[in-house]
C-alpha positions, -999 to +999 in steps of 0.1 A: +221+182+116+244+193+144+279+202+134+293+180+161+269+151+166+247+131+143+210+137+146+192+113+170+166+111+197+183+121+230+157+111+255+169+077+264+189+090+293+161+110+308+146+101+342+111+115+335+087+088+325+070+112+301+103+118+282+110+081+283+077+074+266+091+094+237+126+079+237+118+055+208+101+081+186+116+086+152+116+124+161+151+136+170+140+149+204+162+170+226+155+175+263+153+211+273+188+227+279+215+250+265+226+222+241+193+222+224+192+260+220+228+259+208+218+234+182+191+257+169+215+286+167+241+265+149+217+251+123+196+282+119+164+262+125+134+273+147+125+252+177+094+231+181+087+228+218+063+201+229+052+201+265+031+174+282+030+149+310+028+112+314-008+109+325-021+131+297-046+115+273-043+140+244-005+139+247-007+102+240-031+108+211-007+133+195+022+110+201+005+080+184-007+101+155+023+122+148+054+116+169+055+079+162+048+084+125+080+082+103+066+107+077+057+133+103+090+128+121+109+134+089+092+168+085+099+177+121+135+166+119+142+184+086+126+217+096+130+221+134+151+214+164+125+195+185+125+198+223+103+176+246+095+189+281+077+172+310+056+200+325+057+184+359+095+181+359+099+216+345+069+237+356+090+268+352+092+262+314+056+252+312+045+284+331+064+307+307+052+292+275+016+287+287+016+324+294+029+330+259+002+308+245-024+329+262-010+360+245-019+344+212-055+342+225-053+304+225-069+284+253-043+266+273-039+228+277-017+199+270+000+188+249+013+224+243+029+230+210+051+261+207+073+275+180+104+294+193+134+312+178+169+299+188+169+322+218+138+305+231+114+333+224+080+321+212+064+334+180+034+311+177+018+281+193-012+259+201-021+227+219-031+194+203-030+193+165-044+163+147-022+147+121-048+154+094-070+184+093-103+179+112-126+196+137-118+229+120-081+226+129-053+223+104-033+192+102+000+191+121+022+187+090+004+218+075+013+237+106+049+226+105+054+235+069+037+269+073+058+278+104+090+268+085+079+289+055+074+319+076+107+314+093+125+313+059+105+339+039+092+364+065+119+366+092+109+402+100+074+391+108+087+363+130+111+386+148+084+412+155+061+385+169+088+372+191+097+407+204+061+415+212+055+383+231+087+385+250+080+421+261+046+410+273+061+380+292+087+402+308+063+430+318+055+431+355+022+443+369+025+478+384+022+479+422-001+507+431-012+497+465+013+493+494-010+482+522-028+448+527-064+446+519-089+438+548-120+419+558-142+441+536-122+429+505-127+393+515-164+398+519-168+414+485-147+387+468-168+360+484-200+376+473-189+379+437-173+345+434-204+328+448-221+340+417-200+317+394-208+286+414-233+259+403-261+258+429-272+223+419-241+203+411-214+224+429-182+235+414-182+263+389-210+265+364-209+245+332-185+220+317-159+208+321-159+206+359-125+209+377-123+206+415-110+243+417-097+234+452-081+268+459-115+284+453-132+259+476-106+266+503-113+303+500-151+297+504-144+276+535-126+306+550-152+331+538-179+312+557-165+327+589-170+362+575-201+379+561-206+352+534-216+329+562-232+295+557-238+298+519-200+298+514-196+267+535-226+250+518-211+254+483-180+236+495-201+208+510-223+205+479-193+203+456-175+177+477-207+157+480-215+157+443-179+149+435-178+121+460-209+105+445-200+112+408-179+093+384-149+116+389-144+095+421-131+059+414-157+039+434-138+007+431-102+017+437-104+051+453-089+085+443-103+114+423-097+120+387-083+153+374-117+167+362-150+157+347-157+165+310-195+170+317-214+194+339-225+169+366-192+151+376-201+118+357-174+113+330-139+118+343-108+126+324-095+094+339-059+105+350-054+107+387-030+133+401-014+134+435-020+171+440-057+169+434-061+141+460-039+160+485-061+191+484-094+172+484-082+151+513-077+182+534-111+197+525-129+163+531-115+163+566-131+196+574-164+186+558-164+154+579-158+174+611-184+200+602-212+176+592-204+141+605-216+129+571-203+093+567-198+099+530-170+123+537-153+100+562-156+071+537-139+091+510-111+101+534-104+065+543-107+053+508-083+080+495-057+070+520-062+034+511-057+042+474-026+062+483-011+033+502-020+007+476-012+025+444+008+056+450+034+048+477+068+040+464+098+022+480+111+045+507+077+059+515+073+089+491+044+092+467+042+089+429+031+118+407+001+104+388-016+075+372-023+075+335-057+080+319-050+054+292-044+017+291-041-004+259-042+029+240-077+037+252-088+063+277-107+049+307-105+013+296-092+002+330-120+019+349-152+012+330-176-018+331-203-036+314-234-049+331-226-085+321-192-083+338-205-069+370-232-096+372-206-122+365-185-110+394-212-102+419-239-129+412-268-125+435-254-093+449-255-076+415-291-062+418-284-042+449-251-030+435-266-020+402-293+001+419-267+020+439-241+025+412-261+033+380-255+000+364-277-005+333-276-027+302-270+002+279-245+020+301-241+057+308-210+065+287-204+053+251-222+020+259-200+014+290-207+020+327-189+046+348-198+037+384-214+065+403-239+071+430-252+105+419-288+092+417-287+069+447-312+083+471-313+054+496-304+065+531-268+057+541-271+025+563-243+006+579-254-029+568-261-018+532-227+000+530-209-030+543-225-052+515-216-026+489-181-024+502-178-062+499-190-060+463-165-032+455-137-053+469-147-082+446-147-058+416-113-045+426-100-081+425-114-085+390-101-052+378-066-062+390-066-087+361-068-060+335-038-042+320-031-013+344-025+023+333+010+034+337+021+051+369+044+081+367+067+072+395+088+103+397+087+120+431+079+157+431+089+176+463+060+201+462+033+175+454+046+152+481+047+181+506+011+188+498+001+152+504+022+150+536+004+181+550-030+167+541-022+132+555-010+147+588-042+167+592-064+137+582-045+114+606-049+137+636-085+145+627-096+109+625-071+097+652-050+076+628-014+077+640-006+052+613-014+078+587+009+103+604+036+077+604+031+073+566+034+110+562+066+111+583+081+084+561+073+104+529+087+135+545+119+119+555+125+105+520+120+139+504+141+157+530+169+132+528+170+120+492+161+154+476+177+177+501+212+192+494+235+220+506+219+219+540+188+241+531+180+233+495+156+209+478+155+193+444+122+194+425+119+159+409+136+126+418+137+093+401+161+064+401+185+082+424+187+113+401+174+147+412+164+177+391+178+207+409+178+235+419+143+231+432+115+256+429+098+279+454+069+255+453+091+227+467+103+248+496+069+262+506+050+229+504+077+210+524+079+238+549+041+237+553+043+199+558+070+205+585+048+230+602+019+205+603+042+179+618+055+205+643+020+212+656+012+175+657+043+158+670+061+186+689+080+215+675+114+200+668+130+189+645+101+199+623+101+236+632+138+239+625+132+224+590+104+248+582+125+278+593+155+265+572+135+260+540+117+293+544+150+310+549+163+294+517+132+307+500+141+342+511+177+338+501+173+322+466+138+332+454+129+367+468+112+390+443+115+427+450+081+432+434+065+410+460+065+374+468+090+349+455+101+338+420+094+303+410+130+296+400+161+300+422+187+327+417+212+300+406+189+282+382+193+281+345+185+314+329+152+314+309+137+341+287+120+355+318+121+345+354+086+332+362+067+346+392+030+342+391+003+353+415-023+331+398-036+298+410-036+268+387-050+234+397-029+241+428-026+273+449+003+295+437+034+290+458+034+326+471+001+320+489+015+289+506+047+308+516+025+335+531+006+310+552+040+296+564+053+330+574+023+336+596+025+302+612+063+306+617+057+339+635+033+322+659+054+290+665+088+308+668+077+341+683+097+359+656+075+387+643+098+393+613+079+365+595+046+382+600+060+415+589+073+398+557+038+384+550+022+418+555+047+434+532+041+409+504+004+411+507+006+449+504+027+446+473+004+421+457-028+440+464-030+453+429-028+418+414-055+406+438-078+434+429-072+428+392-082+391+392-101+379+422-108+344+407-072+335+400-059+349+433-083+330+456-054+314+474-038+349+481-072+359+496-070+327+518-035+338+530-049+373+537-076+357+558-050+340+580-029+371+582-058+391+596-076+364+616-050+338+629-062+322+661-034+310+684-043+282+708-015+281+734-018+247+751+003+245+783+009+209+792+029+207+824+052+176+829+034+144+839+000+157+827-020+146+797-031+173+773-047+148+749-084+158+754-077+195+747-053+187+719-080+165+702-105+194+703-080+215+684-072+188+659-109+183+652-117+219+647-129+230+612-113+265+615-081+264+594-070+297+610-062+279+642-025+275+650-016+252+679+014+262+701+020+235+727+045+240+755+053+230+790+056+267+801+051+301+786+080+316+804+103+315+773+077+333+751+088+368+741+072+396+760+053+407+729+034+374+727-001+377+742+003+344+762+037+354+777+038+343+813+003+329+812+001+300+837-013+265+837-044+266+859-040+244+890-012+225+873-037+212+847-033+212+809-046+247+800-056+263+767-053+300+762-070+311+730-054+343+716-062+366+687-052+401+677-027+404+706-049+393+735-061+361+750-094+350+765-100+332+797-080+300+804-098+267+796-090+233+812-120+213+799-125+201+763-162+211+762-158+248+767-128+248+743-148+230+716-177+255+720-153+284+717-136+271+686-169+262+669-186+295+675-155+316+667-162+341+695-126+343+706-117+376+722 
């Protein structure tokens, strides 16, 4: 018990929906903070750190089994200071202790259960532990009692473990290469990584299947190098199988976080904003590349889901939707044949043939709707009938108990979705989507911005978690750059420059890149800075992309020099782990192959036809610089003083310091951008 306060659960005042889920537990939870560490120091108890998130199924299982159980809570309260963390609200803490978990040769996942000394140094950990011993795993109470025994009886062993883990966490990879890698490196990486991909189902081989979107993004870039069409085809195959599989919600839209099987049928039913943002971007390129109506349908349905289920008052987007409802994973999403026939009547046979509806079901006696085996050719009339049937099922499903929505607003995840929504809106000529993106952008910039150039990380009920992270600044800067290319440079370009300057001021890492946490953030046992991708690209890669785009759009080559410096410093990390640094390889591709389309649109002329060609391009290396005149461009810019031909809107396509011939008609510009034969 604290020397100053009675023991109690302190989560009731949290804003995180995940922490609030645990506010009524009999466990005396503390939120992360110096007060909790001081409590451990004062009482001499070790810390039990539990990290999870609101949409996490196994987090709910462990909560129901253990944290809501009075007997288990009594053991936890007696032996430990218990801290609960929302990994989405505090990804810095999650990153540190997940890295520690890996040093114990434990597979990562959530809930994460870590045991720390009062200084916050981990000495052992795991993920989900059942209340009673099963599946070859010890029971949670057994674990608690053994960790407490070791703490009391073998303190030297605990201290040694904590010291070793802390040293490993604090160690920084040696930088042995000081120059950026080149196209040969990208070709070699693509060749090796193609070998881990599933040639039948897409994605990486085996189960479970995650979207691995940073990897898919890299393959899309690699297709313009020696890897060629096979690299693009693996992206198209993955998107197609995902779009037909059960990982896609065929009734309500949106992709689940991953599939537990090896053919995309059975989802882990939670839906995350970040997955759908990244996939929306890739689906847009797949649609432009192939014209496949499947991809266009998934784009439109994703945006419809975003508008219906994820948009909050003010216009920003919620973080996630839970996997569980009524204490059962997937209950909201699965069907029986009888219920489908009751809803659809005479239309049920056609629907059943398309969506794998059978009497016995395809998952634990229930039906997960999917079109993986539907071989009927896509036809407009049939798709219209199936869409009508889906709408009727959506109405029926609305009568069920909904999974909870985690309605906190995360600046980085919102920035990712704003960026994707802008690109989708301009690609499909949907200005209403761009307006939706602008509304979300303005909410984040206004409600979560502070001190002129800073951003908070998480916002809910008028309360913001700050200082924000490097991920917040880079994703919102990238969103601003997309808006600058789409709607005109200002005020968006000023915002992007302001946030990237704040990144340099508060997050710069002398070893290369940027720290996740700011220089004025709470001190943790280490300052996290990872070059590895997770389910999202690491923030350093997004920041590098921004630097190169800023150099083009502002004419300030200091940004390009900064990107090249960082890529040189991170070369060793890239060479050491090509899989986890795929997004850095993507940034490298832009650094060595950026294509500048300088579109001169004199007053009283309409550059829309040329602009639309740029917006529809599938080459993500293209950066649009639109201006009325090139007279103000710096002398070092390849398009400086280039004229508009005969007073017409004119495109100059520039690469590696020189420009091709001027183009005034959309056809030749489209051919040039499609073939990639620039200059």
